C-alpha positions as CSV (number, residue, x, y, z in Angstrom):
1,M,0.0,0.0,0.0
2,R,1.4,3.4,-0.9
3,K,2.1,5.8,1.9
4,T,-0.7,8.2,0.9
5,D,-3.2,5.3,0.8
6,K,-2.0,4.2,4.3
7,I,-2.6,7.7,5.7
8,R,-6.0,7.9,4.0
9,S,-7.0,4.5,5.6
10,Q,-5.7,5.6,9.0
11,I,-7.7,8.9,8.9
12,A,-10.8,7.0,7.9
13,C,-10.4,4.6,10.8
14,E,-9.7,7.5,13.3
15,A,-12.7,9.5,12.0
16,A,-15.0,6.5,12.4
17,R,-13.6,6.0,15.9
18,L,-14.4,9.6,16.7
19,M,-18.0,9.2,15.5
20,Y,-18.4,5.9,17.3
21,E,-16.8,6.7,20.7
22,D,-17.0,10.5,21.0
23,G,-20.3,11.0,19.2
24,V,-19.0,13.3,16.5
25,R,-22.0,13.6,14.2
26,E,-20.8,15.1,11.0
27,Y,-18.4,13.3,8.7
28,R,-16.7,16.6,7.9
29,D,-16.0,17.3,11.5
30,A,-14.7,13.8,12.2
31,K,-12.5,14.0,9.2
32,R,-10.9,17.2,10.2
33,K,-10.3,16.1,13.8
34,A,-8.8,12.8,12.6
35,A,-6.5,14.6,10.1
36,K,-5.1,16.9,12.8
37,R,-3.8,13.8,14.7
38,F,-1.7,12.7,11.8
39,G,0.1,16.0,11.0
40,P,-0.5,19.5,9.9
41,E,-4.1,19.9,8.8
42,K,-3.1,21.9,5.7
43,A,-0.8,19.1,4.4
44,L,-3.4,16.5,5.0
45,S,-6.2,18.4,3.4
46,L,-4.8,17.9,-0.1
47,G,-5.6,15.3,-2.7
48,S,-6.0,11.6,-1.8
49,H,-4.9,12.0,1.8
50,L,-8.4,12.6,3.0
51,P,-10.9,9.7,2.8
52,T,-14.4,10.1,1.4
53,N,-17.5,10.1,3.6
54,A,-18.4,6.7,2.2
55,E,-15.0,5.3,3.4
56,I,-15.6,6.6,6.9
57,H,-19.1,5.3,6.9
58,E,-17.8,1.8,5.9
59,E,-15.3,1.9,8.8
60,L,-18.0,3.1,11.2
61,A,-20.4,0.3,10.2
62,R,-17.5,-2.2,10.8
63,L,-17.0,-0.8,14.3
64,I,-20.7,-1.1,15.1
65,A,-20.9,-4.6,13.8
66,A,-17.8,-5.7,15.7
67,N,-18.7,-4.2,19.0
68,E,-22.4,-4.1,19.2
69,E,-23.7,-7.2,17.5
70,D,-25.8,-8.2,20.5
71,V,-27.4,-4.9,21.3
72,L,-27.8,-3.4,17.8
73,P,-31.1,-5.1,16.8
74,E,-32.9,-3.9,19.9
75,R,-31.4,-0.4,19.7
76,L,-32.3,0.0,16.1
77,L,-35.8,-1.3,16.7
78,R,-36.3,1.2,19.5
79,L,-35.0,4.1,17.5
80,R,-37.2,3.2,14.5
81,Q,-40.3,2.9,16.6
82,T,-39.6,6.3,18.1
83,A,-39.0,7.7,14.7
84,L,-42.3,6.2,13.5
85,S,-44.2,7.9,16.3
86,Y,-42.8,11.3,15.1
87,L,-43.6,10.6,11.5
88,D,-47.2,10.0,12.6
89,L,-47.1,13.2,14.7
90,F,-45.8,15.3,11.8
91,T,-48.1,13.6,9.2
92,D,-49.4,17.0,8.0
93,F,-45.9,18.0,7.0
94,S,-45.0,15.1,4.6
95,P,-42.3,13.7,7.0
96,Y,-39.5,11.4,6.0
97,L,-37.0,9.5,8.1
98,V,-33.4,9.8,6.8
99,G,-29.9,9.0,8.0
100,S,-28.5,6.4,10.3
101,V,-31.7,5.1,11.9
102,L,-33.0,4.3,8.4
103,S,-29.7,2.8,7.1
104,G,-29.2,0.8,10.3
105,A,-25.7,2.1,11.3
106,V,-26.6,3.4,14.7
107,T,-24.6,3.8,18.0
108,S,-25.7,4.6,21.5
109,K,-25.2,8.3,20.6
110,S,-27.2,8.3,17.3
111,D,-30.0,10.8,16.8
112,I,-33.1,10.6,14.6
113,D,-33.1,12.7,11.5
114,I,-36.5,13.7,10.0
115,H,-37.2,15.9,7.0
116,L,-40.4,18.0,7.0
117,F,-41.9,19.9,4.1
118,T,-44.1,22.9,4.8
119,D,-44.2,26.6,4.0
120,S,-44.9,27.4,7.6
121,T,-42.3,26.6,10.2
122,E,-44.6,28.2,12.7
123,A,-47.2,25.5,12.1
124,V,-44.7,22.9,13.2
125,E,-43.8,24.9,16.3
126,T,-47.4,25.4,17.1
127,L,-48.1,21.7,16.9
128,L,-45.2,21.0,19.3
129,E,-46.4,23.7,21.7
130,E,-49.9,22.3,21.7
131,R,-48.5,18.8,22.5
132,G,-46.3,20.2,25.3
133,I,-43.1,19.1,23.5
134,A,-40.1,21.2,24.3
135,F,-38.0,22.2,21.3
136,Q,-35.2,24.5,20.1
137,T,-34.8,26.0,16.6
138,E,-31.7,26.9,14.7
139,T,-31.0,28.3,11.2
140,V,-28.6,26.0,9.3
141,P,-27.0,26.7,5.9
142,V,-27.5,23.7,3.6
143,R,-26.2,23.0,0.1
144,K,-28.9,21.7,-2.2
145,H,-28.2,21.3,-5.9
146,G,-25.1,23.4,-5.7
147,V,-26.8,26.3,-3.9
148,I,-26.5,27.2,-0.2
149,K,-29.7,28.1,1.4
150,D,-30.8,28.7,5.0
151,Y,-33.2,26.2,6.5
152,T,-34.8,25.8,9.9
153,H,-33.8,22.9,12.1
154,I,-36.0,22.0,15.1
155,Y,-34.5,19.9,17.9
156,L,-36.5,17.7,20.2
157,E,-35.6,15.1,22.8
158,D,-37.3,11.8,23.6
159,D,-36.0,9.6,26.4
160,G,-32.5,10.8,25.8
161,V,-32.6,10.6,22.0
162,V,-32.3,13.8,20.0
163,I,-34.7,14.2,17.1
164,E,-33.5,16.7,14.5
165,C,-36.2,17.9,12.1
166,S,-35.0,19.8,9.1
167,V,-37.8,22.0,7.7
168,Y,-37.9,22.5,3.9
169,P,-40.4,24.4,1.7
170,A,-43.3,22.3,0.5
171,D,-42.3,22.5,-3.1
172,E,-38.9,20.9,-2.4
173,R,-40.5,17.6,-1.4
174,R,-39.7,15.9,-4.7
175,N,-36.2,17.3,-4.9
176,R,-34.4,15.0,-2.5
177,T,-31.3,16.2,-0.7
178,V,-28.0,14.6,-2.0
179,S,-26.4,12.3,0.4
180,S,-22.9,13.3,1.7
181,I,-22.0,9.6,1.7
182,T,-23.1,8.3,-1.7
183,G,-23.4,11.6,-3.7
184,R,-26.8,10.3,-4.8
185,P,-30.3,11.4,-3.7
186,M,-30.7,10.6,0.0
187,E,-32.6,7.4,0.9
188,R,-35.7,8.3,2.9
189,A,-38.8,6.5,4.3
190,G,-42.3,7.8,5.1
191,A,-44.4,6.2,7.8
192,F,-45.8,3.5,5.5
193,R,-42.4,2.3,4.4
194,L,-40.9,2.5,7.9
195,K,-43.8,0.4,9.2
196,K,-42.9,-2.3,6.6
197,I,-39.2,-2.1,7.6
198,I,-40.1,-2.6,11.3
199,A,-42.4,-5.4,10.5
200,Q,-39.8,-7.2,8.4
201,S,-37.2,-6.8,11.2
202,L,-39.6,-8.5,13.6
203,G,-40.3,-11.3,11.1
204,E,-43.9,-10.3,10.7
205,E,-45.8,-10.8,7.5
206,E,-46.4,-7.7,5.4
207,R,-50.0,-6.6,5.4
């Protein structure tokens, strides 16, 4: 293996470890922190020294499989059932589950990522207030189709699990966000599909 390839592999492993053990959520952040441990960040930010998000994701999945084989199914089921309850709650906002809870690569620190589509963020906030659910909001710049736009993210907590709801305009529902891992439109599941996934994981017959 060439030296540059070895460094790339080491950074991927370290970034995955940071996500697994330290709860670093973003691949970008994990990659930068991992690179700093192997030398000057500027030198390691060039060319093939830095792994792709897909390479880090693969290492993270290996860590989870190796260390949490016994607890993963129960944890994943619990997170997906919690996610389903919020998809049902947000049914008026065309909700979709995305991210690790859908893909299955979850750790004890994983959160639940949900995309909502509505032209009224206030309507989402009003629903939460009426249900007595505490939340926080944040404006986050997101790149979609090569353009950076500001979107509202709403954060909730359920039994220690963070639920992050990204709110998009209603007319963007058909324009799926590009995955930072695959570079393709992000996989997502509405309530109907998630129910089928949960049923299949329990060995139940589809209805």
